[in-house]
C-alpha positions in Angstrom: 0.3 0.0 0.0 1.4 3.7 -0.5 2.9 5.2 2.2 1.0 8.5 1.5 -2.0 7.0 1.0 -1.7 4.8 4.1 -1.5 7.8 6.3 -4.1 9.9 4.5 -6.3 6.8 5.5 -5.1 6.3 9.2 -6.0 10.8 9.4 -9.7 10.3 7.8 -10.9 7.1 8.8 -13.5 6.8 10.9 -14.1 4.4 13.9 -16.7 1.7 12.2 -19.5 -0.2 14.2 -21.6 -1.3 11.1 -24.1 0.3 9.3 -26.2 1.2 11.9 -24.7 5.2 12.5 -26.7 8.0 11.9 -28.7 8.2 8.8 -26.3 5.6 6.9 -28.0 2.4 6.1 -27.1 -1.0 4.4 -28.5 -1.3 0.8 -30.4 -4.5 2.1 -33.0 -4.2 -0.5 -32.5 -7.2 -3.2 -32.2 -5.6 -6.7 -33.3 -7.8 -9.5 -31.1 -10.4 -10.2 -29.2 -10.5 -6.7 -28.8 -12.8 -4.1 -30.9 -12.4 -0.9 -28.1 -10.4 1.3 -25.4 -13.2 2.3 -22.6 -12.2 4.7 -19.5 -11.5 3.7 -18.8 -14.8 5.7 -21.1 -16.8 3.5 -19.7 -20.2 2.6 -18.9 -20.8 -1.0 -21.3 -22.9 -2.5 -21.0 -25.6 -4.7 -22.1 -23.5 -8.1 -19.4 -21.3 -7.5 -16.9 -22.2 -10.8 -13.3 -22.4 -9.7 -11.4 -20.1 -11.5 -14.2 -17.3 -11.7 -13.6 -13.6 -12.0 -15.7 -11.4 -10.7 -16.5 -9.2 -14.2 -17.2 -13.0 -15.8 -20.8 -12.5 -17.2 -23.3 -14.7 -15.8 -22.5 -14.6 -11.9 -25.2 -13.5 -9.4 -24.5 -10.3 -7.6 -24.7 -9.8 -4.2 -27.2 -7.6 -2.4 -24.9 -6.3 0.5 -21.3 -7.6 1.7 -20.0 -7.1 5.2 -20.1 -3.9 7.1 -20.2 -1.8 3.4 -23.2 1.1 3.6 -25.2 3.3 1.5 -23.1 6.3 1.2 -19.6 4.7 2.4 -17.0 7.3 1.0 -13.5 5.9 -0.5 -10.1 7.3 -1.5 -9.8 5.7 -5.2 -5.7 5.3 -6.1 -5.3 3.7 -9.3 -2.4 3.4 -11.5 -2.4 2.8 -15.1 0.9 1.9 -17.3 1.2 2.2 -20.8 4.3 2.3 -23.6 5.0 5.2 -26.1 7.3 6.5 -28.6 8.8 9.6 -28.1 11.0 11.1 -30.8 14.9 10.8 -30.4 14.1 8.9 -27.3 12.4 5.9 -28.7 9.5 3.7 -26.7 9.6 4.7 -22.6 6.9 3.5 -20.3 4.7 5.5 -18.4 2.9 5.6 -15.3 -0.7 7.5 -14.7 -1.4 8.2 -11.0 -4.9 9.1 -10.2 -6.6 10.0 -7.2 -10.2 9.9 -6.9 -13.2 10.5 -4.1 -15.9 7.2 -4.7 -19.1 7.0 -2.8 -21.2 4.0 -2.8 -25.0 4.0 -3.3 -28.3 2.5 -3.8 -29.1 2.6 -7.6 -32.1 0.9 -9.6 -30.5 -2.4 -10.1 -28.0 -2.7 -7.6 -24.8 -1.0 -6.3 -23.3 2.4 -7.8 -20.1 4.2 -7.2 -20.3 8.2 -7.8 -16.2 8.9 -8.6 -15.0 12.4 -8.8 -11.5 12.5 -10.0 -9.5 14.9 -7.5 -5.8 14.6 -9.3 -3.6 13.5 -12.3 0.3 12.5 -12.7 2.2 11.4 -15.3 5.7 9.8 -14.4 8.3 8.7 -17.1 11.9 7.2 -17.1 13.2 10.5 -17.6 12.6 14.4 -16.7 13.7 15.5 -20.2 10.1 15.9 -21.1 7.6 16.3 -18.7 3.6 16.0 -19.3 1.4 17.9 -17.0 -2.6 17.9 -16.5 -3.5 21.4 -15.7 -6.2 22.0 -12.9 -8.4 23.4 -15.5 -8.1 20.1 -17.3 -9.0 17.9 -13.8 -11.5 20.3 -12.9 -13.6 19.6 -16.4 -13.8 15.8 -15.6 -17.5 15.5 -14.8 -18.3 13.0 -11.8 -19.2 9.5 -13.2 -21.8 7.1 -12.1 -21.0 3.7 -12.4 -22.5 0.9 -11.6 -20.8 -1.9 -9.8 -21.5 -5.7 -8.2 -20.2 -7.7 -5.8 -20.1 -11.5 -6.3 -19.3 -15.0 -4.7 -15.9 -16.3 -5.9 -14.0 -19.4 -4.6 -11.4 -17.2 -2.9 -14.4 -15.2 -1.2 -16.0 -11.8 -2.3 -15.3 -10.2 -5.8 -15.8 -6.6 -6.9 -16.1 -5.7 -10.4 -16.5 -2.1 -12.0 -17.5 -2.4 -15.6 -16.2 -0.8 -18.5 -17.5 2.0 -19.1 -16.5 4.9 -22.0 -15.2 8.7 -21.1 -15.1 11.1 -24.0 -13.4 14.3 -23.1 -13.2 17.3 -25.5 -16.0 16.2 -27.8 -19.9 15.5 -27.9 -20.6 12.2 -29.7 -23.7 10.9 -31.0 -22.7 7.2 -30.8 -19.7 7.2 -27.8 -19.2 3.6 -28.8 -18.9 3.8 -32.6 -18.5 7.0 -33.2 -14.9 8.0 -34.5 -13.3 11.4 -32.3 -12.9 14.1 -34.4 -10.0 14.8 -35.8 -10.2 18.1 -37.5 -10.3 21.9 -34.7 -13.0 22.7 -37.2 -15.2 19.6 -36.5 -18.6 21.0 -35.0 -18.4 18.3 -32.4 -16.0 19.7 -30.4 -16.3 21.1 -26.9 -13.9 23.3 -25.4 -14.1 21.6 -21.9 -11.8 22.9 -19.7 -13.2 26.5 -21.0 -9.8 27.8 -22.1 -10.8 28.7 -25.7 -9.0 25.8 -27.3 -10.6 22.7 -28.7 -10.9 19.8 -26.5 -8.9 19.7 -23.6 -5.3 20.9 -23.0 -2.4 19.7 -21.5 1.0 20.8 -21.1 4.8 19.6 -21.9 7.3 21.1 -20.1 11.2 20.6 -20.0 13.3 19.9 -23.6 10.5 20.9 -25.2 7.7 23.6 -23.9 4.1 24.1 -24.9 0.4 23.4 -24.4 -1.7 20.3 -26.7 -4.8 20.6 -27.5 -6.4 16.7 -27.6 -9.4 15.0 -27.6 -10.0 11.7 -25.9 -12.0 8.3 -25.3 -10.8 5.9 -23.0 -12.7 3.4 -20.2 -11.6 1.2 -17.7 -12.9 -1.8 -15.4 -11.9 -2.9 -12.3 -12.1 -6.2 -10.8 -10.5 -7.3 -7.8 -11.2 -8.1 -3.9 -13.2 -7.1 -1.0 -11.1 -7.6 2.1 -13.0 -7.4 5.5 -10.8 -5.4 8.3 -11.1 -4.3 11.4 -13.3 -1.2 10.3 -14.5 -0.8 7.0 -13.7 -2.9 4.4 -11.1 -2.7 1.8 -11.1 -3.0 -2.2 -8.1 -3.6 -4.3 -7.1 -5.2 -7.5 -6.3 -4.6 -11.2 -7.1 -2.0 -14.1 -8.2 -3.3 -17.4 -8.1 -0.1 -19.6 -8.1 1.3 -23.2 -7.2 4.7 -24.5 -7.7 6.9 -28.0 -6.5 10.5 -28.3 -6.2 12.7 -31.3 -3.9 15.8 -31.1 -5.5 18.4 -32.3 -3.0 21.0 -32.9 -0.5 22.6 -30.2 1.2 26.1 -29.8 4.9 24.4 -30.1 4.7 22.6 -34.0 7.1 20.1 -32.5 4.4 18.6 -30.5 1.9 18.7 -33.3 1.9 15.3 -34.0 0.0 11.9 -32.9 1.5 9.8 -30.6 1.3 5.8 -30.7 0.3 4.4 -27.5 -0.7 0.9 -26.0 -1.2 -0.4 -22.5 1.5 -2.2 -20.4 0.1 -5.5 -20.5 1.7 -6.4 -17.0 -1.5 -6.4 -14.5 1.4 -5.4 -11.7 1.8 -2.1 -13.1 -2.2 -1.5 -13.5 -3.5 -1.5 -10.4 -6.2 0.1 -8.1 -7.4 0.6 -4.6 -10.1 1.8 -2.1 -9.6 2.6 1.0 -12.4 3.9 3.4 -12.3 7.6 4.5 -14.6 10.3 6.3 -17.0 11.6 4.5 -16.3 15.1 4.7 -12.7 14.0 3.1 -11.8 16.3 0.0 -10.2 16.4 -3.2 -7.7 18.6 -1.5 -6.8 15.6 1.2 -6.3 13.2 -1.3 -4.1 15.2 -3.6 -1.6 15.0 -1.1 -1.4 11.7 -1.7 -0.8 11.2 -5.1 
């Protein structure tokens, strides 16, 4: 576990005594297709497939798990690694780290997770060229409402936040099938971060300096384990993801080029964790841990 995030967790986590506190309540109503609220200690039944994974289709969802409650707030830490071709330097591995605030809640058909991005940081093997996500970029990212589910596995209880698309800098009629704009004159472009440039803007500094205007389409899926603890449960596992980016332009001609990228296939470099924090936690608190 990341040292800074561990300290944050210790500083913000509340003493936990189940879902009977205040106005919070467990998600006790059984959504369509979900099993009747078994506890986290429910023995594995014979119908559980050996080797099944949390995001496998067809697994029945659990309506309630341990002490997880409607309204519980978590700090989310994600790491997504990828390879990119850089002029002169060749292919390099980058690591995109993000911190987010997430709150569990009751949706129409089961659990929901409301996720707000707080900070983004990109690290590379060299500091010759650095990419920075301006505050306006981060602030422009809308809150996501993701359907999530818990399932019973042979190893315990698994957690899945299925694949969900996110478009940045454009309004597409069909997010799945419509291609991203490739021209700065495309009517589908949106100045999402409000800086007067098409799409969203990232900054590059170091050997080369400038701003790059991009539009992006990406998705991620979280799959991992629900871990009971002395306090509220924690969750951790792997991130599967894909991204597509189009460079619309730049204020430095050297940066006005498309970049080929591919996710790092090593799951050890694509991880997430959810740690419980107090409901009063803010993005400023989490930004310290990135």
